[in-house]
C-alpha positions in Angstrom: 70.2 -11.4 4.4 69.3 -14.2 7.1 65.8 -15.4 7.3 64.6 -16.8 10.6 62.2 -19.6 10.4 59.8 -20.2 13.2 59.6 -23.9 14.0 56.1 -25.6 13.7 56.6 -27.3 17.0 59.6 -26.3 18.9 59.1 -29.0 21.7 59.8 -31.8 19.1 63.2 -30.5 18.6 63.7 -30.5 22.4 62.6 -34.1 22.5 65.1 -35.1 19.7 68.0 -33.6 21.7 66.9 -35.3 24.7 66.7 -38.7 23.1 70.0 -38.2 21.3 71.6 -37.4 24.9 69.8 -40.4 26.4 71.2 -42.8 23.7 74.7 -41.7 24.5 77.0 -44.5 25.8 76.5 -45.0 29.5 75.3 -47.8 31.9 74.4 -46.2 35.2 73.9 -42.8 36.7 74.1 -41.4 40.1 70.7 -40.6 41.8 70.1 -38.7 45.1 67.7 -41.4 46.4 69.4 -44.5 44.6 73.2 -44.4 44.3 73.1 -46.3 40.9 70.3 -46.5 38.7 69.8 -47.7 34.9 67.2 -45.8 33.0 65.4 -46.7 29.8 67.4 -45.9 26.6 64.5 -43.4 25.5 62.9 -41.6 28.4 59.3 -43.0 28.8 57.8 -39.6 29.2 59.1 -38.6 25.7 57.9 -41.8 24.1 54.6 -41.6 25.7 54.2 -38.1 24.5 54.7 -39.0 21.0 52.8 -42.2 20.9 49.7 -40.4 22.4 49.8 -37.8 19.6 50.3 -40.3 16.8 47.3 -42.7 16.3 49.2 -44.6 13.5 52.1 -45.3 16.0 49.6 -46.1 18.7 47.7 -48.6 16.5 50.9 -50.2 15.0 52.1 -50.9 18.7 48.7 -52.5 19.5 48.3 -54.5 16.5 52.0 -56.0 16.7 51.4 -56.9 20.4 48.2 -58.6 19.5 49.6 -60.6 16.5 52.5 -61.7 18.6 51.0 -62.7 22.0 47.1 -63.1 21.8 47.2 -66.5 20.2 47.0 -70.1 21.4 49.9 -71.6 23.3 51.0 -75.1 22.3 52.9 -77.0 24.8 55.6 -79.5 23.6 56.9 -82.1 25.9 58.6 -85.5 25.6 56.7 -86.9 28.7 53.4 -86.6 30.0 53.5 -83.8 32.7 50.6 -83.4 35.3 51.9 -79.6 35.8 51.2 -78.8 32.1 47.5 -78.1 32.8 48.5 -75.7 35.5 51.0 -73.9 33.3 48.4 -73.7 30.6 45.7 -72.3 32.8 48.1 -69.7 34.2 49.1 -68.2 31.0 45.5 -68.4 29.5 44.1 -66.6 32.6 46.9 -63.8 32.6 47.2 -63.4 28.8 45.7 -59.9 29.0 48.3 -58.7 31.5 50.9 -60.1 29.2 49.5 -58.3 26.2 49.6 -55.0 28.1 53.2 -55.8 29.2 54.1 -56.4 25.4 52.5 -53.0 24.3 54.6 -51.2 26.8 57.7 -53.3 25.4 57.1 -52.1 21.8 56.3 -48.5 23.2 59.3 -48.0 25.5 61.7 -50.9 25.0 60.7 -52.8 28.1 57.5 -54.1 30.0 56.9 -55.5 33.3 54.5 -57.4 35.6 54.4 -58.2 39.2 54.0 -62.1 39.8 51.4 -62.9 42.7 52.0 -66.2 44.2 49.5 -68.7 45.7 50.2 -68.9 49.5 49.1 -72.6 49.6 51.0 -74.0 46.6 53.9 -71.4 46.3 53.1 -71.4 42.4 52.5 -68.1 40.4 48.8 -67.4 40.5 48.6 -64.1 38.8 50.4 -61.3 36.9 49.8 -57.6 37.3 51.3 -55.2 34.6 53.2 -52.5 36.0 53.1 -49.1 34.3 56.7 -48.5 32.7 56.6 -44.8 33.6 57.0 -45.8 37.2 60.0 -48.3 36.7 63.6 -48.1 36.6 66.5 -50.6 37.5 68.6 -50.3 40.5 72.2 -51.8 40.6 73.6 -52.8 44.0 77.1 -53.9 44.7 77.7 -57.2 46.6 80.6 -58.1 49.0 82.2 -60.3 46.4 82.4 -57.6 43.8 79.3 -58.8 41.8 76.2 -56.8 41.3 72.6 -57.3 42.1 69.7 -55.8 40.1 66.2 -54.8 41.3 63.3 -53.3 39.7 62.2 -50.1 41.5 58.6 -48.8 41.2 58.2 -45.3 42.1 54.6 -44.4 43.3 53.6 -40.8 44.0 52.9 -40.4 47.7 54.0 -43.8 48.9 57.1 -45.5 49.5 59.1 -47.0 46.5 58.7 -50.8 45.9 61.7 -52.7 45.4 61.3 -56.0 43.5 63.4 -59.0 42.4 63.6 -59.8 38.8 62.4 -63.3 37.8 65.4 -63.7 35.6 68.0 -63.6 38.3 68.9 -65.5 41.5 69.0 -63.7 44.8 70.3 -64.2 48.4 68.1 -65.5 51.1 67.7 -62.0 52.7 65.7 -60.9 49.6 63.1 -63.8 49.9 60.5 -61.4 51.2 60.7 -59.0 48.3 58.0 -59.1 45.5 58.9 -60.6 42.2 58.9 -59.0 38.8 58.6 -60.5 35.4 60.6 -58.4 33.1 60.5 -58.1 29.2 63.3 -56.4 27.7 67.0 -56.3 27.1 69.3 -58.7 25.5 70.6 -57.0 22.4 71.0 -53.3 23.3 71.4 -53.5 26.9 70.7 -56.0 29.6 67.3 -54.5 30.5 66.1 -52.2 27.8 65.8 -52.3 24.1 65.8 -49.3 21.6 62.1 -49.1 20.6 61.2 -50.2 17.1 59.7 -46.9 16.1 62.9 -44.7 16.8 64.4 -44.8 13.5 61.2 -43.1 12.2 61.5 -40.3 15.0 61.7 -37.5 12.4 58.6 -38.8 10.5 56.8 -39.3 13.7 57.7 -35.6 14.7 56.8 -34.3 11.2 53.2 -36.1 11.5 52.7 -34.5 14.9 53.6 -31.1 13.6 51.3 -31.4 10.7 48.4 -32.5 12.8 49.1 -29.4 15.2 49.1 -27.2 12.1 46.0 -28.3 10.9 44.3 -28.1 14.3 45.8 -24.5 14.7 44.3 -23.5 11.3 40.8 -24.9 12.3 40.8 -23.4 15.8 41.6 -19.9 14.4 38.8 -20.1 11.8 38.2 -18.2 8.7 40.6 -20.2 6.5 41.2 -17.6 3.6 40.5 -18.8 0.2 41.0 -15.4 -1.3 41.5 -11.8 -0.9 39.1 -9.1 -2.3 41.2 -5.9 -2.9 39.0 -2.6 -3.2 40.9 0.3 -4.3 38.8 3.6 -4.3 39.5 7.4 -4.6 39.9 9.4 -1.5 36.4 9.9 0.1 34.9 12.6 2.3 35.0 12.1 5.9 31.2 11.2 6.0 31.6 8.7 3.1 34.4 6.7 4.7 32.0 5.2 7.3 29.4 4.7 4.9 31.6 3.0 2.4 32.9 0.8 5.2 29.5 -0.2 6.3 28.4 -0.9 2.9 31.3 -3.2 2.3 30.6 -5.1 5.5 27.0 -5.5 4.8 27.8 -6.8 1.3 30.4 -9.2 2.5 28.2 -10.7 5.3 26.6 -13.3 3.1 29.8 -14.1 1.2 30.8 -16.9 3.7 34.1 -17.6 5.3 37.2 -17.6 3.5 37.6 -14.1 2.0 39.6 -11.4 3.4 38.4 -7.7 2.4 41.1 -5.1 2.0 39.8 -1.7 1.6 42.5 0.6 0.3 42.2 4.4 -0.3 44.2 5.8 -3.1 46.0 9.2 -2.9 44.9 10.0 -6.3 41.4 11.3 -6.7 41.5 10.6 -10.4 41.8 6.7 -10.0 38.4 5.0 -10.3 37.0 2.5 -7.9 38.7 -0.9 -8.6 37.7 -4.2 -7.2 40.0 -7.3 -7.7 39.6 -10.7 -6.3 43.1 -12.5 -5.5 42.6 -16.3 -5.0 44.9 -17.9 -2.5 45.8 -21.5 -3.3 47.4 -24.0 -0.8 50.6 -24.4 -2.8 52.0 -26.7 -0.2 48.8 -28.8 0.3 49.9 -31.7 -2.1 53.4 -31.9 -0.6 52.1 -31.9 3.0 49.6 -34.5 2.0 52.1 -36.7 0.5 54.5 -36.2 3.5 51.8 -37.3 5.8 51.3 -40.5 3.9 55.2 -41.2 3.9 55.3 -40.6 7.6 52.6 -43.2 8.2 54.4 -45.8 5.9 57.7 -45.2 7.7 56.1 -46.2 11.0 54.7 -49.3 9.5 58.2 -50.2 8.2 59.5 -50.0 11.6 57.1 -52.7 12.9 57.2 -54.6 9.6 53.4 -54.3 9.5 51.7 -54.5 5.9 49.2 -51.8 5.3 46.5 -54.4 4.6 46.8 -55.5 8.2 45.5 -52.1 9.3 42.7 -52.4 6.9 44.1 -49.9 4.6 43.2 -51.3 1.1 44.7 -48.9 -1.3 46.1 -51.5 -4.0 44.0 -52.6 -6.8 44.5 -56.4 -7.4 43.1 -58.7 -10.1 40.9 -61.5 -9.2 43.5 -64.1 -9.5 46.2 -62.1 -7.7 47.8 -63.8 -4.7 49.6 -60.5 -3.6 47.6 -60.0 -0.3 48.3 -63.7 0.6 51.9 -63.4 -0.1 52.2 -60.4 1.9 50.5 -62.1 5.0 52.7 -65.1 4.4 55.9 -62.9 4.7 54.3 -61.1 7.8 53.5 -64.4 9.4 57.3 -65.5 9.1 58.2 -62.2 10.5 55.9 -62.7 13.6 57.4 -66.1 14.2 60.8 -64.6 14.5 59.3 -61.9 16.6 57.9 -64.3 19.2 61.2 -66.2 19.8 62.5 -63.9 22.5 59.2 -64.0 24.3 58.9 -67.8 24.1 62.5 -68.1 25.6 61.5 -65.9 28.6 58.2 -67.7 29.2 60.0 -70.9 29.0 62.5 -69.8 31.6 59.7 -68.7 33.7 58.0 -72.1 33.5 61.1 -73.9 34.3 62.0 -71.8 37.4 58.5 -71.5 39.0 56.5 -74.3 37.7 59.4 -76.9 37.2 57.9 -77.5 33.7 60.5 -78.9 31.4 58.5 -78.7 28.3 58.6 -75.8 25.8 55.9 -73.5 24.6 55.1 -72.4 21.0 53.0 -69.4 20.4 50.8 -69.8 17.3 50.7 -67.1 14.8 47.2 -65.6 13.9 45.4 -66.9 10.7 44.4 -64.1 8.6 41.2 -64.5 6.6 42.8 -64.5 3.2 45.5 -67.0 4.1 42.6 -69.2 6.0 40.4 -69.2 2.9 43.4 -70.3 0.7 44.6 -73.1 3.0 40.9 -74.6 3.6 40.4 -74.5 -0.1 43.7 -76.4 -0.6 42.5 -79.1 1.9 39.2 -79.5 0.3 41.0 -79.9 -3.2 43.2 -82.6 -1.7 40.1 -84.3 -0.4 38.1 -84.0 -3.7 41.1 -85.3 -5.6 41.4 -88.4 -3.5 44.7 -87.4 -1.7 43.1 -87.0 1.9 40.7 -89.4 3.7 37.5 -87.9 4.9 38.8 -88.2 8.4 42.0 -86.4 7.6 40.1 -83.7 5.9 37.6 -83.2 8.9 40.7 -83.1 11.3 42.4 -80.5 9.1 39.5 -78.3 8.5 38.4 -78.4 12.3 41.6 -76.4 13.0 40.3 -73.5 11.2 36.8 -73.9 12.2 36.8 -75.3 15.6 33.1 -74.6 16.2 32.0 -76.5 13.1 29.4 -79.0 14.3 29.9 -82.2 12.6 28.1 -85.4 13.8 29.6 -88.6 12.9 30.6 -92.0 14.0 34.5 -92.0 14.1 34.4 -95.9 14.0 32.8 -95.9 10.7 35.6 -97.2 8.2 34.4 -94.9 5.5 36.1 -92.1 7.2 39.3 -94.0 6.3 38.5 -93.9 2.6 39.4 -91.5 -0.1 36.9 -89.9 -2.6 37.0 -88.2 -5.9 34.5 -85.3 -6.0 32.3 -87.1 -3.6 32.4 -90.6 -5.2 34.2 -93.4 -3.2 37.3 -94.6 -4.5 38.4 -98.4 -4.2 36.6 -101.6 -4.3 35.6 -102.2 -0.6 31.8 -102.8 0.0 30.2 -101.0 2.8 26.5 -101.2 4.1 23.9 -98.6 3.5 23.8 -97.7 7.2 27.5 -97.0 7.0 27.0 -94.6 4.0 24.0 -92.9 5.7 26.2 -92.1 8.6 28.5 -89.9 6.4 25.9 -88.2 4.4 25.5 -85.3 6.6 29.4 -84.8 6.6 30.1 -85.3 2.9 27.8 -82.3 2.0 30.2 -79.9 3.6 33.3 -81.2 1.6 31.9 -81.9 -1.8 32.4 -79.5 -4.6 
């Protein structure tokens, strides 16, 4: 005998087949409006639907984008360059648009912003992030047999916007076109990446189905916890209605979760029987564990530790350095994650600002790591390895708003101390010692 199972969410199976078809090897496809267009590897509409229905996936995308891009930009140049302040100001003012662009990169495999130029200077002035759902790449053939690529933004009710991509050079006839700063491509295709979450598609789908199942049970109400079976002898016609009403009245105050079954026996000799059959959620523990595994699979795709999402389900001893070790590994992963974006930004700076230096995006300092590193600096100071001036400079990196008043010309700032006591034989005046009293109290054990 064949048993047919009804899927919990048939739309997820359709989505999976669409994704599998979209990943099939192809470069371009014909379109009635654009002869050749290159679409994302995973349709944006499908990805968007999954992300909106899975809060763990949505949060992982936002957190990774934050940790990669919402940090200080350090500019490294061999020579003094006056344009560096302009470059620094541009990225500082547009960091939020870049952050939104990066969220779409991790969601759909690409992200884009329109570059707005200053009419007077001709330099980039602003970035405006463009919703990925409105974009695709158009390929055009040139007379010499080469191809040119453009970003096309389709806007409902308006003419499509054709944009140049900042990474390419174009003929003079395209000078009036707007310019698009594009993130995506390089490993899988020239313009798109496979989204990080795709290997966990089955887990994401399972979690969505579980959430829908829970919502369905709640919406239907009266979640049964048991069945009360009442078996009685045949009753006279008048007694049937009375018995039914008596049962309804007696069960009114019983609360939700009980299904009453009133069964009439065919044998008049069978006495009245009442039996309660409890219903236990046999699959509850399995489904609960499955939901947890699905969440962990998503985090694994983005290499995000659970503690970064403020999920603290691991008990550590007081002297354990496990969290610090996890953060250290995560920080190394972030440094590698930043590389392709640093390369794109450096290309942008060279092309539009003529800035020859390179940027280095800092990684976030997590609280556990911060405490450990500051403690290490203070230990070096109190053991006479770092001078007072070196200690102040090192600690100020972690606490830039720390207000310390001192005279930098005081020679005592170049001395070393052991637990607050001056090392060495040099003699200093009482005025010089009084100048460092307020500072020393911050660093003494």
